[in-house]
Gaussian input, Z-matrix of N, CA and C with variables (Angstrom, degrees):
# hf/3-21g

backbone

0 1
 N
 C     1     B1
 C     2     B2     1     A1
 N     3     B3     2     A2     1     D1
 C     4     B4     3     A3     2     D2
 C     5     B5     4     A4     3     D3
 N     6     B6     5     A5     4     D4
 C     7     B7     6     A6     5     D5
 C     8     B8     7     A7     6     D6
 N     9     B9     8     A8     7     D7
 C    10    B10     9     A9     8     D8
 C    11    B11    10    A10     9     D9
 N    12    B12    11    A11    10    D10
 C    13    B13    12    A12    11    D11
 C    14    B14    13    A13    12    D12
 N    15    B15    14    A14    13    D13
 C    16    B16    15    A15    14    D14
 C    17    B17    16    A16    15    D15
 N    18    B18    17    A17    16    D16
 C    19    B19    18    A18    17    D17
 C    20    B20    19    A19    18    D18
 N    21    B21    20    A20    19    D19
 C    22    B22    21    A21    20    D20
 C    23    B23    22    A22    21    D21
 N    24    B24    23    A23    22    D22
 C    25    B25    24    A24    23    D23
 C    26    B26    25    A25    24    D24
 N    27    B27    26    A26    25    D25
 C    28    B28    27    A27    26    D26
 C    29    B29    28    A28    27    D27
 N    30    B30    29    A29    28    D28
 C    31    B31    30    A30    29    D29
 C    32    B32    31    A31    30    D30
 N    33    B33    32    A32    31    D31
 C    34    B34    33    A33    32    D32
 C    35    B35    34    A34    33    D33
 N    36    B36    35    A35    34    D34
 C    37    B37    36    A36    35    D35
 C    38    B38    37    A37    36    D36
 N    39    B39    38    A38    37    D37
 C    40    B40    39    A39    38    D38
 C    41    B41    40    A40    39    D39
 N    42    B42    41    A41    40    D40
 C    43    B43    42    A42    41    D41
 C    44    B44    43    A43    42    D42
 N    45    B45    44    A44    43    D43
 C    46    B46    45    A45    44    D44
 C    47    B47    46    A46    45    D45
 N    48    B48    47    A47    46    D46
 C    49    B49    48    A48    47    D47
 C    50    B50    49    A49    48    D48
 N    51    B51    50    A50    49    D49
 C    52    B52    51    A51    50    D50
 C    53    B53    52    A52    51    D51
 N    54    B54    53    A53    52    D52
 C    55    B55    54    A54    53    D53
 C    56    B56    55    A55    54    D54
 N    57    B57    56    A56    55    D55
 C    58    B58    57    A57    56    D56
 C    59    B59    58    A58    57    D57
 N    60    B60    59    A59    58    D58
 C    61    B61    60    A60    59    D59
 C    62    B62    61    A61    60    D60
 N    63    B63    62    A62    61    D61
 C    64    B64    63    A63    62    D62
 C    65    B65    64    A64    63    D63
 N    66    B66    65    A65    64    D64
 C    67    B67    66    A66    65    D65
 C    68    B68    67    A67    66    D66
 N    69    B69    68    A68    67    D67
 C    70    B70    69    A69    68    D68
 C    71    B71    70    A70    69    D69
 N    72    B72    71    A71    70    D70
 C    73    B73    72    A72    71    D71
 C    74    B74    73    A73    72    D72
 N    75    B75    74    A74    73    D73
 C    76    B76    75    A75    74    D74
 C    77    B77    76    A76    75    D75
 N    78    B78    77    A77    76    D76
 C    79    B79    78    A78    77    D77
 C    80    B80    79    A79    78    D78
 N    81    B81    80    A80    79    D79
 C    82    B82    81    A81    80    D80
 C    83    B83    82    A82    81    D81
 N    84    B84    83    A83    82    D82
 C    85    B85    84    A84    83    D83
 C    86    B86    85    A85    84    D84
 N    87    B87    86    A86    85    D85
 C    88    B88    87    A87    86    D86
 C    89    B89    88    A88    87    D87
 N    90    B90    89    A89    88    D88
 C    91    B91    90    A90    89    D89
 C    92    B92    91    A91    90    D90
 N    93    B93    92    A92    91    D91
 C    94    B94    93    A93    92    D92
 C    95    B95    94    A94    93    D93
 N    96    B96    95    A95    94    D94
 C    97    B97    96    A96    95    D95
 C    98    B98    97    A97    96    D96
 N    99    B99    98    A98    97    D97
 C   100   B100    99    A99    98    D98
 C   101   B101   100   A100    99    D99
 N   102   B102   101   A101   100   D100
 C   103   B103   102   A102   101   D101
 C   104   B104   103   A103   102   D102
 N   105   B105   104   A104   103   D103
 C   106   B106   105   A105   104   D104
 C   107   B107   106   A106   105   D105
 N   108   B108   107   A107   106   D106
 C   109   B109   108   A108   107   D107
 C   110   B110   109   A109   108   D108
 N   111   B111   110   A110   109   D109
 C   112   B112   111   A111   110   D110
 C   113   B113   112   A112   111   D111
 N   114   B114   113   A113   112   D112
 C   115   B115   114   A114   113   D113
 C   116   B116   115   A115   114   D114
 N   117   B117   116   A116   115   D115
 C   118   B118   117   A117   116   D116
 C   119   B119   118   A118   117   D117
 N   120   B120   119   A119   118   D118
 C   121   B121   120   A120   119   D119
 C   122   B122   121   A121   120   D120
 N   123   B123   122   A122   121   D121
 C   124   B124   123   A123   122   D122
 C   125   B125   124   A124   123   D123
 N   126   B126   125   A125   124   D124
 C   127   B127   126   A126   125   D125
 C   128   B128   127   A127   126   D126
 N   129   B129   128   A128   127   D127
 C   130   B130   129   A129   128   D128
 C   131   B131   130   A130   129   D129
 N   132   B132   131   A131   130   D130
 C   133   B133   132   A132   131   D131
 C   134   B134   133   A133   132   D132
 N   135   B135   134   A134   133   D133
 C   136   B136   135   A135   134   D134
 C   137   B137   136   A136   135   D135
 N   138   B138   137   A137   136   D136
 C   139   B139   138   A138   137   D137
 C   140   B140   139   A139   138   D138
 N   141   B141   140   A140   139   D139
 C   142   B142   141   A141   140   D140
 C   143   B143   142   A142   141   D141
 N   144   B144   143   A143   142   D142
 C   145   B145   144   A144   143   D143
 C   146   B146   145   A145   144   D144
 N   147   B147   146   A146   145   D145
 C   148   B148   147   A147   146   D146
 C   149   B149   148   A148   147   D147
 N   150   B150   149   A149   148   D148
 C   151   B151   150   A150   149   D149
 C   152   B152   151   A151   150   D150
 N   153   B153   152   A152   151   D151
 C   154   B154   153   A153   152   D152
 C   155   B155   154   A154   153   D153
 N   156   B156   155   A155   154   D154
 C   157   B157   156   A156   155   D155
 C   158   B158   157   A157   156   D156
 N   159   B159   158   A158   157   D157
 C   160   B160   159   A159   158   D158
 C   161   B161   160   A160   159   D159
 N   162   B162   161   A161   160   D160
 C   163   B163   162   A162   161   D161
 C   164   B164   163   A163   162   D162
 N   165   B165   164   A164   163   D163
 C   166   B166   165   A165   164   D164
 C   167   B167   166   A166   165   D165
 N   168   B168   167   A167   166   D166
 C   169   B169   168   A168   167   D167
 C   170   B170   169   A169   168   D168
 N   171   B171   170   A170   169   D169
 C   172   B172   171   A171   170   D170
 C   173   B173   172   A172   171   D171
 N   174   B174   173   A173   172   D172
 C   175   B175   174   A174   173   D173
 C   176   B176   175   A175   174   D174
 N   177   B177   176   A176   175   D175
 C   178   B178   177   A177   176   D176
 C   179   B179   178   A178   177   D177
 N   180   B180   179   A179   178   D178
 C   181   B181   180   A180   179   D179
 C   182   B182   181   A181   180   D180
 N   183   B183   182   A182   181   D181
 C   184   B184   183   A183   182   D182
 C   185   B185   184   A184   183   D183
 N   186   B186   185   A185   184   D184
 C   187   B187   186   A186   185   D185
 C   188   B188   187   A187   186   D186
 N   189   B189   188   A188   187   D187
 C   190   B190   189   A189   188   D188
 C   191   B191   190   A190   189   D189
 N   192   B192   191   A191   190   D190
 C   193   B193   192   A192   191   D191
 C   194   B194   193   A193   192   D192
 N   195   B195   194   A194   193   D193
 C   196   B196   195   A195   194   D194
 C   197   B197   196   A196   195   D195
 N   198   B198   197   A197   196   D196
 C   199   B199   198   A198   197   D197
 C   200   B200   199   A199   198   D198
 N   201   B201   200   A200   199   D199
 C   202   B202   201   A201   200   D200
 C   203   B203   202   A202   201   D201
 N   204   B204   203   A203   202   D202
 C   205   B205   204   A204   203   D203
 C   206   B206   205   A205   204   D204
 N   207   B207   206   A206   205   D205
 C   208   B208   207   A207   206   D206
 C   209   B209   208   A208   207   D207
 N   210   B210   209   A209   208   D208
 C   211   B211   210   A210   209   D209
 C   212   B212   211   A211   210   D210
 N   213   B213   212   A212   211   D211
 C   214   B214   213   A213   212   D212
 C   215   B215   214   A214   213   D213
 N   216   B216   215   A215   214   D214
 C   217   B217   216   A216   215   D215
 C   218   B218   217   A217   216   D216
 N   219   B219   218   A218   217   D217
 C   220   B220   219   A219   218   D218
 C   221   B221   220   A220   219   D219
 N   222   B222   221   A221   220   D220
 C   223   B223   222   A222   221   D221
 C   224   B224   223   A223   222   D222
 N   225   B225   224   A224   223   D223
 C   226   B226   225   A225   224   D224
 C   227   B227   226   A226   225   D225
 N   228   B228   227   A227   226   D226
 C   229   B229   228   A228   227   D227
 C   230   B230   229   A229   228   D228
 N   231   B231   230   A230   229   D229
 C   232   B232   231   A231   230   D230
 C   233   B233   232   A232   231   D231
 N   234   B234   233   A233   232   D232
 C   235   B235   234   A234   233   D233
 C   236   B236   235   A235   234   D234
 N   237   B237   236   A236   235   D235
 C   238   B238   237   A237   236   D236
 C   239   B239   238   A238   237   D237
 N   240   B240   239   A239   238   D238
 C   241   B241   240   A240   239   D239
 C   242   B242   241   A241   240   D240
 N   243   B243   242   A242   241   D241
 C   244   B244   243   A243   242   D242
 C   245   B245   244   A244   243   D243
 N   246   B246   245   A245   244   D244
 C   247   B247   246   A246   245   D245
 C   248   B248   247   A247   246   D246
 N   249   B249   248   A248   247   D247
 C   250   B250   249   A249   248   D248
 C   251   B251   250   A250   249   D249
 N   252   B252   251   A251   250   D250
 C   253   B253   252   A252   251   D251
 C   254   B254   253   A253   252   D252
 N   255   B255   254   A254   253   D253
 C   256   B256   255   A255   254   D254
 C   257   B257   256   A256   255   D255
 N   258   B258   257   A257   256   D256
 C   259   B259   258   A258   257   D257
 C   260   B260   259   A259   258   D258
 N   261   B261   260   A260   259   D259
 C   262   B262   261   A261   260   D260
 C   263   B263   262   A262   261   D261
 N   264   B264   263   A263   262   D262
 C   265   B265   264   A264   263   D263
 C   266   B266   265   A265   264   D264
 N   267   B267   266   A266   265   D265
 C   268   B268   267   A267   266   D266
 C   269   B269   268   A268   267   D267
 N   270   B270   269   A269   268   D268
 C   271   B271   270   A270   269   D269
 C   272   B272   271   A271   270   D270
 N   273   B273   272   A272   271   D271
 C   274   B274   273   A273   272   D272
 C   275   B275   274   A274   273   D273
 N   276   B276   275   A275   274   D274
 C   277   B277   276   A276   275   D275
 C   278   B278   277   A277   276   D276
 N   279   B279   278   A278   277   D277
 C   280   B280   279   A279   278   D278
 C   281   B281   280   A280   279   D279
 N   282   B282   281   A281   280   D280
 C   283   B283   282   A282   281   D281
 C   284   B284   283   A283   282   D282
 N   285   B285   284   A284   283   D283
 C   286   B286   285   A285   284   D284
 C   287   B287   286   A286   285   D285
 N   288   B288   287   A287   286   D286
 C   289   B289   288   A288   287   D287
 C   290   B290   289   A289   288   D288
 N   291   B291   290   A290   289   D289
 C   292   B292   291   A291   290   D290
 C   293   B293   292   A292   291   D291
 N   294   B294   293   A293   292   D292
 C   295   B295   294   A294   293   D293
 C   296   B296   295   A295   294   D294
 N   297   B297   296   A296   295   D295
 C   298   B298   297   A297   296   D296
 C   299   B299   298   A298   297   D297
 N   300   B300   299   A299   298   D298
 C   301   B301   300   A300   299   D299
 C   302   B302   301   A301   300   D300
 N   303   B303   302   A302   301   D301
 C   304   B304   303   A303   302   D302
 C   305   B305   304   A304   303   D303
 N   306   B306   305   A305   304   D304
 C   307   B307   306   A306   305   D305
 C   308   B308   307   A307   306   D306
 N   309   B309   308   A308   307   D307
 C   310   B310   309   A309   308   D308
 C   311   B311   310   A310   309   D309
 N   312   B312   311   A311   310   D310
 C   313   B313   312   A312   311   D311
 C   314   B314   313   A313   312   D312
 N   315   B315   314   A314   313   D313
 C   316   B316   315   A315   314   D314
 C   317   B317   316   A316   315   D315
 N   318   B318   317   A317   316   D316
 C   319   B319   318   A318   317   D317
 C   320   B320   319   A319   318   D318
 N   321   B321   320   A320   319   D319
 C   322   B322   321   A321   320   D320
 C   323   B323   322   A322   321   D321
 N   324   B324   323   A323   322   D322
 C   325   B325   324   A324   323   D323
 C   326   B326   325   A325   324   D324
 N   327   B327   326   A326   325   D325
 C   328   B328   327   A327   326   D326
 C   329   B329   328   A328   327   D327

   B1=1.4586
   B2=1.5416
   B3=1.3192
   B4=1.4641
   B5=1.5322
   B6=1.3305
   B7=1.4602
   B8=1.5301
   B9=1.3147
   B10=1.4657
   B11=1.5331
   B12=1.3225
   B13=1.4679
   B14=1.5269
   B15=1.3342
   B16=1.4646
   B17=1.5212
   B18=1.3303
   B19=1.4697
   B20=1.5243
   B21=1.3189
   B22=1.4646
   B23=1.5288
   B24=1.3216
   B25=1.4624
   B26=1.5285
   B27=1.3316
   B28=1.4699
   B29=1.5266
   B30=1.3327
   B31=1.4659
   B32=1.5221
   B33=1.3061
   B34=1.4642
   B35=1.5250
   B36=1.3394
   B37=1.4688
   B38=1.5275
   B39=1.3414
   B40=1.4681
   B41=1.5230
   B42=1.3239
   B43=1.4650
   B44=1.5189
   B45=1.3173
   B46=1.4518
   B47=1.5250
   B48=1.3429
   B49=1.4646
   B50=1.5311
   B51=1.3129
   B52=1.4641
   B53=1.5204
   B54=1.3212
   B55=1.4595
   B56=1.5299
   B57=1.3196
   B58=1.4690
   B59=1.5294
   B60=1.3346
   B61=1.4604
   B62=1.5221
   B63=1.3259
   B64=1.4590
   B65=1.5262
   B66=1.3389
   B67=1.4654
   B68=1.5192
   B69=1.3291
   B70=1.4597
   B71=1.5285
   B72=1.3321
   B73=1.4708
   B74=1.5211
   B75=1.3230
   B76=1.4627
   B77=1.5291
   B78=1.3277
   B79=1.4666
   B80=1.5106
   B81=1.3290
   B82=1.4619
   B83=1.5289
   B84=1.3182
   B85=1.4637
   B86=1.5250
   B87=1.3270
   B88=1.4708
   B89=1.5153
   B90=1.3233
   B91=1.4516
   B92=1.5100
   B93=1.3425
   B94=1.4541
   B95=1.5156
   B96=1.3090
   B97=1.4636
   B98=1.5186
   B99=1.3125
   B100=1.4633
   B101=1.5189
   B102=1.3493
   B103=1.4639
   B104=1.5307
   B105=1.3193
   B106=1.4664
   B107=1.5273
   B108=1.3283
   B109=1.4585
   B110=1.5311
   B111=1.3204
   B112=1.4494
   B113=1.5170
   B114=1.3241
   B115=1.4644
   B116=1.5237
   B117=1.3141
   B118=1.4662
   B119=1.5241
   B120=1.3170
   B121=1.4663
   B122=1.5143
   B123=1.3378
   B124=1.4577
   B125=1.5159
   B126=1.3193
   B127=1.4663
   B128=1.5152
   B129=1.3256
   B130=1.4572
   B131=1.5136
   B132=1.3146
   B133=1.4521
   B134=1.5155
   B135=1.2924
   B136=1.4629
   B137=1.5203
   B138=1.3115
   B139=1.4666
   B140=1.5201
   B141=1.3451
   B142=1.4681
   B143=1.5282
   B144=1.3338
   B145=1.4682
   B146=1.5260
   B147=1.3112
   B148=1.4643
   B149=1.5310
   B150=1.3072
   B151=1.4602
   B152=1.5349
   B153=1.3338
   B154=1.4638
   B155=1.5309
   B156=1.3366
   B157=1.4622
   B158=1.5297
   B159=1.3200
   B160=1.4716
   B161=1.5233
   B162=1.3131
   B163=1.4515
   B164=1.5152
   B165=1.3317
   B166=1.4623
   B167=1.5293
   B168=1.3241
   B169=1.4656
   B170=1.5291
   B171=1.3334
   B172=1.4677
   B173=1.5382
   B174=1.3132
   B175=1.4661
   B176=1.5304
   B177=1.3321
   B178=1.4687
   B179=1.5272
   B180=1.3279
   B181=1.4644
   B182=1.5275
   B183=1.3239
   B184=1.4688
   B185=1.5303
   B186=1.3322
   B187=1.4749
   B188=1.5251
   B189=1.3174
   B190=1.4668
   B191=1.5247
   B192=1.3261
   B193=1.4659
   B194=1.5292
   B195=1.3256
   B196=1.4674
   B197=1.5250
   B198=1.3260
   B199=1.4615
   B200=1.5298
   B201=1.3186
   B202=1.4601
   B203=1.5328
   B204=1.3277
   B205=1.4682
   B206=1.5311
   B207=1.3102
   B208=1.4596
   B209=1.5133
   B210=1.3360
   B211=1.4626
   B212=1.5237
   B213=1.3340
   B214=1.4685
   B215=1.5208
   B216=1.3283
   B217=1.4628
   B218=1.5237
   B219=1.3306
   B220=1.4658
   B221=1.5177
   B222=1.3178
   B223=1.4610
   B224=1.5263
   B225=1.3276
   B226=1.4613
   B227=1.5208
   B228=1.3195
   B229=1.4660
   B230=1.5233
   B231=1.3096
   B232=1.4570
   B233=1.5240
   B234=1.3290
   B235=1.4566
   B236=1.5296
   B237=1.3039
   B238=1.4643
   B239=1.5238
   B240=1.3266
   B241=1.4516
   B242=1.5208
   B243=1.2892
   B244=1.4607
   B245=1.5287
   B246=1.3220
   B247=1.4611
   B248=1.5327
   B249=1.3205
   B250=1.4620
   B251=1.5249
   B252=1.3232
   B253=1.4658
   B254=1.5240
   B255=1.3063
   B256=1.4663
   B257=1.5291
   B258=1.3121
   B259=1.4597
   B260=1.5303
   B261=1.3349
   B262=1.4618
   B263=1.5219
   B264=1.3220
   B265=1.4589
   B266=1.5188
   B267=1.3334
   B268=1.4650
   B269=1.5300
   B270=1.3174
   B271=1.4683
   B272=1.5302
   B273=1.3349
   B274=1.4601
   B275=1.5212
   B276=1.3300
   B277=1.4629
   B278=1.5320
   B279=1.3371
   B280=1.4711
   B281=1.5182
   B282=1.3314
   B283=1.4523
   B284=1.5328
   B285=1.3398
   B286=1.4556
   B287=1.5326
   B288=1.3231
   B289=1.4573
   B290=1.5262
   B291=1.3337
   B292=1.4566
   B293=1.5133
   B294=1.3384
   B295=1.4572
   B296=1.5236
   B297=1.3145
   B298=1.4655
   B299=1.5136
   B300=1.3024
   B301=1.4529
   B302=1.5152
   B303=1.3213
   B304=1.4599
   B305=1.5185
   B306=1.3284
   B307=1.4510
   B308=1.5244
   B309=1.3127
   B310=1.4649
   B311=1.5206
   B312=1.2968
   B313=1.4600
   B314=1.5275
   B315=1.3184
   B316=1.4658
   B317=1.5145
   B318=1.2950
   B319=1.4539
   B320=1.5318
   B321=1.3313
   B322=1.4629
   B323=1.5113
   B324=1.3168
   B325=1.4694
   B326=1.5174
   B327=1.3039
   B328=1.4769
   B329=1.4717
   A1=107.48
   A2=116.11
   A3=118.75
   A4=109.82
   A5=114.81
   A6=120.85
   A7=112.28
   A8=117.36
   A9=120.50
   A10=110.65
   A11=117.41
   A12=121.36
   A13=111.17
   A14=116.96
   A15=120.62
   A16=110.77
   A17=116.82
   A18=120.33
   A19=109.91
   A20=117.86
   A21=120.96
   A22=109.58
   A23=117.85
   A24=120.88
   A25=110.63
   A26=117.28
   A27=121.02
   A28=110.72
   A29=117.40
   A30=120.62
   A31=111.59
   A32=117.06
   A33=120.68
   A34=112.08
   A35=116.62
   A36=120.79
   A37=111.57
   A38=116.61
   A39=122.04
   A40=107.52
   A41=115.51
   A42=120.66
   A43=111.12
   A44=115.23
   A45=120.97
   A46=105.15
   A47=118.48
   A48=119.39
   A49=114.56
   A50=117.90
   A51=120.13
   A52=113.13
   A53=116.88
   A54=121.38
   A55=106.89
   A56=118.99
   A57=120.54
   A58=113.83
   A59=116.09
   A60=122.34
   A61=107.12
   A62=116.88
   A63=119.46
   A64=111.25
   A65=115.78
   A66=120.77
   A67=113.08
   A68=117.17
   A69=119.73
   A70=110.43
   A71=116.58
   A72=119.96
   A73=112.18
   A74=116.40
   A75=120.66
   A76=111.00
   A77=116.63
   A78=121.01
   A79=113.43
   A80=117.08
   A81=119.95
   A82=112.51
   A83=117.30
   A84=121.20
   A85=107.54
   A86=115.66
   A87=121.04
   A88=111.96
   A89=116.80
   A90=119.78
   A91=110.67
   A92=115.96
   A93=121.58
   A94=107.90
   A95=115.61
   A96=121.19
   A97=109.18
   A98=116.45
   A99=122.71
   A100=107.73
   A101=117.03
   A102=118.44
   A103=110.16
   A104=116.07
   A105=122.02
   A106=112.97
   A107=117.48
   A108=121.83
   A109=112.46
   A110=117.55
   A111=121.36
   A112=113.72
   A113=116.78
   A114=120.19
   A115=109.24
   A116=114.54
   A117=121.70
   A118=108.60
   A119=116.59
   A120=122.76
   A121=107.58
   A122=115.26
   A123=120.71
   A124=108.40
   A125=115.86
   A126=122.38
   A127=105.92
   A128=116.23
   A129=119.48
   A130=111.58
   A131=115.04
   A132=122.22
   A133=109.05
   A134=116.16
   A135=123.85
   A136=107.11
   A137=116.96
   A138=119.14
   A139=111.58
   A140=117.43
   A141=122.84
   A142=108.20
   A143=117.90
   A144=119.82
   A145=113.18
   A146=117.90
   A147=120.94
   A148=111.86
   A149=116.55
   A150=123.04
   A151=109.78
   A152=118.35
   A153=121.18
   A154=114.56
   A155=117.37
   A156=120.05
   A157=112.46
   A158=116.27
   A159=120.48
   A160=111.88
   A161=117.08
   A162=120.24
   A163=114.19
   A164=117.28
   A165=119.36
   A166=115.35
   A167=118.99
   A168=120.37
   A169=113.06
   A170=120.30
   A171=118.36
   A172=112.39
   A173=117.32
   A174=120.53
   A175=110.91
   A176=117.07
   A177=120.15
   A178=110.65
   A179=116.49
   A180=120.97
   A181=109.43
   A182=116.20
   A183=119.98
   A184=110.96
   A185=117.63
   A186=120.85
   A187=111.32
   A188=116.51
   A189=119.87
   A190=110.82
   A191=116.90
   A192=120.40
   A193=110.51
   A194=117.77
   A195=121.46
   A196=112.53
   A197=117.70
   A198=121.16
   A199=112.94
   A200=116.98
   A201=121.33
   A202=109.37
   A203=117.53
   A204=120.04
   A205=110.68
   A206=116.14
   A207=121.70
   A208=113.58
   A209=117.28
   A210=120.80
   A211=108.23
   A212=115.71
   A213=120.62
   A214=112.92
   A215=117.27
   A216=121.13
   A217=108.43
   A218=115.60
   A219=120.79
   A220=108.12
   A221=115.22
   A222=121.47
   A223=107.54
   A224=115.41
   A225=121.58
   A226=108.77
   A227=116.25
   A228=121.62
   A229=106.84
   A230=116.51
   A231=121.72
   A232=108.56
   A233=116.28
   A234=120.93
   A235=109.66
   A236=115.73
   A237=121.00
   A238=110.07
   A239=115.47
   A240=121.64
   A241=108.65
   A242=119.36
   A243=127.29
   A244=110.47
   A245=115.93
   A246=119.19
   A247=110.19
   A248=115.60
   A249=120.27
   A250=110.10
   A251=115.66
   A252=121.67
   A253=107.84
   A254=116.95
   A255=120.35
   A256=112.48
   A257=117.25
   A258=120.09
   A259=111.61
   A260=117.12
   A261=121.29
   A262=112.47
   A263=116.83
   A264=121.51
   A265=110.84
   A266=115.94
   A267=119.50
   A268=108.62
   A269=115.92
   A270=120.57
   A271=110.35
   A272=116.58
   A273=120.43
   A274=110.97
   A275=117.42
   A276=121.11
   A277=110.83
   A278=116.47
   A279=119.28
   A280=111.23
   A281=116.90
   A282=120.44
   A283=109.91
   A284=118.01
   A285=121.26
   A286=111.51
   A287=116.61
   A288=120.87
   A289=112.85
   A290=116.42
   A291=119.96
   A292=113.23
   A293=116.63
   A294=119.95
   A295=112.68
   A296=116.74
   A297=121.49
   A298=108.50
   A299=116.21
   A300=120.20
   A301=109.01
   A302=115.72
   A303=119.94
   A304=108.76
   A305=115.83
   A306=121.41
   A307=106.49
   A308=117.37
   A309=118.49
   A310=111.53
   A311=115.94
   A312=121.24
   A313=108.01
   A314=114.27
   A315=119.40
   A316=108.09
   A317=115.39
   A318=121.20
   A319=108.67
   A320=114.72
   A321=120.53
   A322=108.03
   A323=116.95
   A324=121.57
   A325=109.01
   A326=117.09
   A327=121.08
   A328=110.46
   D1=132.26
   D2=179.86
   D3=-77.14
   D4=160.24
   D5=-174.24
   D6=-56.17
   D7=-42.78
   D8=-179.45
   D9=-58.81
   D10=-42.82
   D11=179.10
   D12=-65.16
   D13=-35.93
   D14=177.91
   D15=-66.75
   D16=-38.46
   D17=178.07
   D18=-67.50
   D19=-42.12
   D20=177.11
   D21=-59.15
   D22=-43.02
   D23=178.33
   D24=-60.89
   D25=-39.25
   D26=178.01
   D27=-67.03
   D28=-39.17
   D29=179.18
   D30=-66.93
   D31=-27.04
   D32=178.47
   D33=-72.35
   D34=-3.21
   D35=174.65
   D36=-102.18
   D37=4.80
   D38=177.72
   D39=-104.64
   D40=123.63
   D41=-176.68
   D42=-116.07
   D43=143.29
   D44=167.87
   D45=-69.99
   D46=124.94
   D47=-174.73
   D48=-64.50
   D49=-17.24
   D50=-179.64
   D51=-95.72
   D52=-14.00
   D53=-177.20
   D54=-130.70
   D55=123.88
   D56=-175.50
   D57=-77.37
   D58=51.19
   D59=179.02
   D60=-136.82
   D61=141.86
   D62=179.47
   D63=-69.86
   D64=157.41
   D65=-173.61
   D66=-62.70
   D67=-28.95
   D68=-179.62
   D69=-71.37
   D70=-51.86
   D71=-179.89
   D72=-70.80
   D73=-23.37
   D74=176.27
   D75=-70.24
   D76=-16.74
   D77=178.38
   D78=87.85
   D79=18.95
   D80=-179.66
   D81=-82.44
   D82=-14.76
   D83=179.06
   D84=-95.39
   D85=109.63
   D86=-178.12
   D87=-86.30
   D88=-26.78
   D89=-179.31
   D90=-162.32
   D91=146.98
   D92=178.34
   D93=-145.84
   D94=122.31
   D95=179.06
   D96=-125.06
   D97=142.41
   D98=175.84
   D99=-128.84
   D100=131.31
   D101=177.84
   D102=-102.09
   D103=178.01
   D104=-176.26
   D105=-65.02
   D106=-22.58
   D107=-179.51
   D108=-87.51
   D109=-1.05
   D110=179.36
   D111=88.27
   D112=13.42
   D113=177.41
   D114=-84.85
   D115=130.72
   D116=-175.78
   D117=-112.39
   D118=132.75
   D119=173.26
   D120=-117.74
   D121=125.50
   D122=-178.98
   D123=-122.94
   D124=125.51
   D125=173.57
   D126=-104.87
   D127=122.14
   D128=-175.02
   D129=-140.32
   D130=168.63
   D131=176.75
   D132=-134.20
   D133=-177.23
   D134=173.71
   D135=-123.91
   D136=165.37
   D137=-179.03
   D138=-64.32
   D139=-25.30
   D140=177.18
   D141=-159.07
   D142=149.94
   D143=179.33
   D144=-57.96
   D145=-30.94
   D146=-179.44
   D147=-97.75
   D148=23.90
   D149=179.64
   D150=-55.16
   D151=134.01
   D152=-178.30
   D153=-59.37
   D154=-22.56
   D155=-179.48
   D156=-103.42
   D157=20.36
   D158=-178.69
   D159=-57.61
   D160=-33.12
   D161=-179.47
   D162=-82.08
   D163=-21.48
   D164=-174.37
   D165=-111.85
   D166=-31.12
   D167=-174.55
   D168=-64.27
   D169=-44.62
   D170=176.77
   D171=-59.29
   D172=-36.25
   D173=177.88
   D174=-67.13
   D175=-36.91
   D176=176.90
   D177=-65.71
   D178=-39.45
   D179=177.39
   D180=-62.72
   D181=-44.54
   D182=178.92
   D183=-61.77
   D184=-45.78
   D185=179.34
   D186=-60.21
   D187=-42.15
   D188=179.57
   D189=-62.35
   D190=-44.16
   D191=179.63
   D192=-65.08
   D193=-42.17
   D194=-179.98
   D195=-65.77
   D196=-22.57
   D197=-178.36
   D198=-74.20
   D199=-11.69
   D200=-177.01
   D201=-80.15
   D202=125.30
   D203=177.11
   D204=-57.25
   D205=133.53
   D206=-179.57
   D207=101.01
   D208=-15.41
   D209=177.52
   D210=-80.51
   D211=125.76
   D212=-178.39
   D213=-103.52
   D214=-25.63
   D215=179.72
   D216=-158.58
   D217=152.50
   D218=179.24
   D219=-135.00
   D220=130.58
   D221=174.71
   D222=-119.23
   D223=128.08
   D224=179.06
   D225=-109.15
   D226=128.92
   D227=172.50
   D228=-113.55
   D229=117.84
   D230=178.27
   D231=-95.36
   D232=128.12
   D233=-178.03
   D234=-137.64
   D235=157.47
   D236=174.18
   D237=-123.68
   D238=21.71
   D239=-179.46
   D240=-128.38
   D241=108.66
   D242=4.05
   D243=-79.70
   D244=157.34
   D245=176.85
   D246=-62.61
   D247=146.62
   D248=178.05
   D249=-67.71
   D250=144.26
   D251=173.15
   D252=-147.11
   D253=163.19
   D254=-177.15
   D255=-63.12
   D256=-19.30
   D257=178.56
   D258=-66.73
   D259=-17.51
   D260=178.56
   D261=-81.38
   D262=-11.84
   D263=-179.93
   D264=-72.46
   D265=151.84
   D266=174.80
   D267=-67.96
   D268=160.12
   D269=178.26
   D270=-58.97
   D271=-41.23
   D272=-179.96
   D273=-62.08
   D274=-41.42
   D275=-179.38
   D276=-65.21
   D277=-44.33
   D278=178.99
   D279=-62.78
   D280=-40.04
   D281=179.68
   D282=-67.97
   D283=-41.69
   D284=-178.98
   D285=-62.53
   D286=-34.67
   D287=179.94
   D288=-88.77
   D289=-1.85
   D290=178.03
   D291=74.30
   D292=27.45
   D293=-178.26
   D294=-90.85
   D295=-10.90
   D296=176.81
   D297=-129.37
   D298=146.01
   D299=174.62
   D300=-71.96
   D301=138.31
   D302=176.20
   D303=-74.07
   D304=-45.03
   D305=177.26
   D306=-119.17
   D307=121.08
   D308=179.99
   D309=-58.54
   D310=139.20
   D311=178.43
   D312=-84.68
   D313=127.34
   D314=-178.74
   D315=-99.54
   D316=133.07
   D317=178.98
   D318=-77.62
   D319=133.03
   D320=179.37
   D321=-103.19
   D322=126.36
   D323=176.71
   D324=-85.27
   D325=132.37
   D326=177.88
   D327=-118.35

């Protein structure tokens, strides 16, 4: 498994405390780069600028990335551009939260 995949796996163990979905599937990770020296750059957002975990969630993401063997440094860039929306969530996350229909409802004409 390459380093980037290992970091993604670690990020999938970090959850927003208000939403039972990990930050990766929630769509909060906008970008993740890993170089040959083990330096990781993560561009991320929060569900809202005034999110109650604004002070702690980026630090949790950084700790998770640093916990991966082979990671030598982690840089976090917090951005709100573009703003987060549910469309950024993975299909599995939307289905788990009931935000998408599993089977489309067909309208019956009478």
